C-alpha positions in Angstrom: 48.9 126.0 249.3 49.9 128.7 251.9 53.0 129.6 249.9 51.0 130.2 246.7 48.4 132.3 248.7 51.2 134.2 250.4 52.8 135.0 247.0 49.5 136.4 245.6 49.0 138.5 248.8 52.5 140.0 248.4 51.8 141.0 244.8 48.5 142.5 245.8 50.1 144.6 248.5 52.8 145.9 246.1 50.2 146.9 243.5 48.0 148.6 246.2 51.0 150.5 247.5 51.9 151.8 244.0 48.3 152.9 243.4 48.2 154.9 246.6 51.6 156.5 245.8 50.3 157.5 242.4 47.1 159.0 243.8 49.0 160.9 246.4 51.6 162.4 244.1 49.2 163.1 241.2 50.6 164.7 238.2 54.2 164.5 239.3 54.2 160.9 238.2 52.6 161.7 234.9 54.8 161.4 231.8 57.0 164.4 231.3 55.8 166.8 228.6 56.5 170.3 227.4 54.1 172.8 228.8 53.3 171.1 232.1 55.0 173.8 234.1 57.8 171.5 235.3 61.4 171.5 234.1 61.4 167.8 234.1 63.5 167.1 231.0 67.2 167.8 230.6 66.5 169.3 227.2 63.9 171.8 228.4 65.4 175.3 228.6 62.2 177.0 229.8 58.6 176.1 230.8 55.3 177.7 231.8 56.3 179.9 234.7 60.0 179.2 234.1 61.5 181.9 231.8 64.7 181.6 229.9 67.9 182.2 231.9 68.9 185.0 229.5 66.1 187.7 229.9 66.7 188.7 226.3 65.8 185.3 224.9 62.3 184.1 224.1 60.7 180.9 225.4 58.9 178.8 222.8 56.3 177.0 224.9 55.6 174.5 222.1 59.2 173.1 222.3 60.3 174.5 225.7 63.4 175.9 224.0 64.9 179.4 224.2 65.6 181.4 221.1 68.0 184.4 220.9 66.4 187.8 220.2 66.0 188.9 216.6 69.0 190.9 215.2 68.8 194.6 215.9 70.3 197.0 213.3 72.4 199.6 215.0 73.6 197.7 217.9 77.2 197.5 216.6 77.1 193.7 216.2 77.1 192.3 212.6 74.3 189.8 212.8 73.3 187.3 210.0 71.5 189.1 207.2 73.3 192.4 208.0 75.9 193.8 205.5 77.3 196.5 207.8 76.8 198.0 211.2 77.7 200.9 213.4 81.5 200.7 213.4 81.5 197.8 210.9 82.0 199.1 207.3 80.8 197.4 204.1 83.0 194.6 202.8 83.3 196.3 199.4 85.5 199.3 199.6 83.7 202.5 198.5 80.2 201.1 199.3 78.0 203.2 201.6 76.4 201.7 204.7 72.8 202.6 205.5 73.0 202.3 209.3 69.2 202.4 209.6 68.9 199.2 207.6 72.4 197.8 207.9 72.6 197.3 204.2 75.3 198.4 201.7 74.9 200.2 198.5 77.3 201.3 195.8 78.4 205.0 195.8 76.4 207.3 193.6 77.6 207.8 190.1 79.7 210.8 189.1 79.2 210.8 185.3 76.7 212.4 183.0 76.4 213.5 179.3 74.8 216.7 178.3 71.8 217.3 176.0 74.3 218.4 173.4 75.9 215.0 173.3 72.6 213.0 173.2 71.0 215.0 170.4 73.8 214.4 167.9 72.9 211.8 165.3 76.3 210.1 165.5 75.5 209.4 169.1 72.0 207.8 168.5 73.6 204.4 168.8 74.2 205.1 172.5 70.5 205.5 173.2 69.5 202.5 175.4 65.8 201.6 176.1 64.4 204.7 174.3 64.1 206.0 170.7 64.2 209.4 169.2 60.5 209.3 168.1 59.0 208.4 171.5 56.7 211.1 172.8 57.8 213.1 175.8 54.4 213.0 177.6 54.2 209.2 177.3 57.6 208.6 178.7 57.5 211.1 181.5 53.8 211.0 182.3 53.4 214.8 182.0 52.5 217.3 179.3 55.0 220.0 178.1 55.2 222.6 175.5 58.6 223.6 174.1 60.0 226.0 171.5 61.6 224.0 168.7 62.8 224.4 165.2 65.4 222.7 163.0 66.0 225.9 161.1 64.5 229.4 161.4 62.5 230.8 164.2 61.5 228.4 167.0 57.8 227.6 167.2 55.7 226.1 170.0 55.4 222.3 170.0 52.8 220.9 172.5 53.5 217.2 171.9 57.3 216.9 171.3 59.3 213.7 170.8 62.3 212.9 172.9 64.6 214.2 170.2 62.7 217.4 169.8 62.8 217.9 173.6 66.6 217.6 173.5 66.7 220.3 170.8 64.5 222.7 172.7 65.7 226.3 172.8 65.6 228.6 175.8 64.9 228.3 179.5 61.9 227.3 181.6 60.1 224.4 180.2 62.6 224.1 177.4 65.5 223.7 179.8 63.5 221.1 181.8 62.6 219.2 178.6 66.2 218.8 177.2 67.8 218.1 180.6 65.0 215.7 181.4 65.6 213.6 178.3 69.4 213.8 178.7 69.1 212.6 182.3 66.8 209.8 181.2 69.3 208.6 178.6 72.2 208.9 181.1 70.2 206.8 183.7 69.4 204.1 181.2 72.9 203.9 179.7 75.1 201.0 180.8 78.1 203.1 180.0 77.3 206.0 182.3 77.6 205.9 186.1 74.7 208.4 186.6 73.8 209.4 190.1 70.0 209.2 189.4 67.8 206.3 188.5 65.2 206.4 185.7 62.4 206.6 188.3 64.2 209.5 190.0 64.7 211.3 186.7 61.0 211.0 185.9 60.0 212.2 189.3 62.3 215.2 189.0 60.8 216.1 185.6 57.3 215.8 187.0 58.3 218.1 189.9 59.9 220.6 187.5 63.4 220.2 189.1 65.6 221.2 186.1 68.5 222.3 188.3 69.1 218.8 189.8 68.9 217.2 186.3 71.2 219.8 184.8 73.8 219.4 187.6 73.9 215.6 187.1 74.1 215.9 183.3 77.2 218.1 183.5 79.3 215.8 185.7 81.4 214.6 182.7 80.6 212.3 179.8 82.5 209.0 179.7 81.3 208.2 176.1 83.1 209.6 173.1 81.8 207.6 170.1 79.0 205.1 169.9 78.7 204.2 166.2 79.9 200.7 165.4 83.1 200.6 163.4 84.4 197.9 161.0 87.5 196.0 161.7 90.2 196.5 159.1 92.3 193.6 158.0 96.0 193.7 158.6 98.8 191.2 158.1 100.3 192.1 161.6 96.9 192.3 163.3 96.0 189.8 166.0 93.8 186.8 165.3 90.6 188.7 166.3 89.9 192.4 166.5 87.0 194.1 168.4 84.5 195.6 166.0 82.8 198.0 168.4 83.7 201.0 170.5 83.7 200.3 174.3 80.7 201.8 176.2 78.0 201.4 173.4 76.7 198.6 171.3 78.0 195.0 171.3 81.5 193.7 170.5 82.1 191.2 167.7 85.3 189.4 166.7 86.3 188.6 163.2 89.3 186.6 162.0 91.9 188.7 160.4 95.7 188.8 159.8 98.2 186.1 159.4 95.8 183.2 160.2 93.8 183.8 157.0 97.0 184.3 154.9 98.5 181.0 156.3 95.3 179.1 155.4 95.4 180.6 151.9 99.1 179.5 151.4 98.3 176.0 152.7 95.5 175.7 150.2 97.7 176.7 147.3 100.5 174.3 148.3 98.0 171.4 148.7 96.5 172.2 145.2 100.0 172.3 143.6 100.9 168.8 145.1 97.7 167.3 143.7 98.1 168.8 140.2 101.8 167.7 140.1 100.9 164.2 141.1 98.3 163.8 138.3 100.8 165.3 135.8 103.5 162.7 136.8 101.0 159.8 136.4 100.1 160.9 132.9 
């Protein structure tokens, strides 16, 4: 009886002692959690009142983990998302590094065709994205009056087409009109490495900057002929021949040459064998 009572008393004393200890120590015995102000977990890198070891890092109080500072363009270190840096060139040779954004861009184009090239009817096939009959004011968002005439004395035209603008005579608005359209066609052509975009050309026309447009148009034209040709058949020609001039239009391939001739000879031989076989049976 005394032994049983003594065992119960011992258990009671132990429980009472633990309760007192918990009351005295308070929160230090509470379950460890992020945000309690104590670095009580091995995975915690920071806490409330305990900053990251690296002053440049930021403490996430929701996870008690430190994160590195966001990449800074211009610090000379190529961080993720950056294509170049101060002292670190672009990966593609010739590309230009914008050190304010740490991004690479291709070099500006150095090609351009003049108004005299674009206004010739044999080069109309090179027009990309625009047609000869579109109105100048609709495309460029600005009104213009030019002097134009196919034959005879030029007369004022207040609502010219793109082709009429290319054919404008004289300086001032006429020069702006023809170089504006030529620059527009250069910028939209996949075969011309033009230094200006379509948006930049339109902005230059609206600003009346004919000099910039003229300088770009006279850089040198890479196009020579844009009308589609027809492949000619030849016995010695390869099995397929491009049917377009590079730089304009599309390219098609047509079977020509010895392959077609070989198929024809094979058909004749096959027909001769069948006819002869029938003749022998008769």
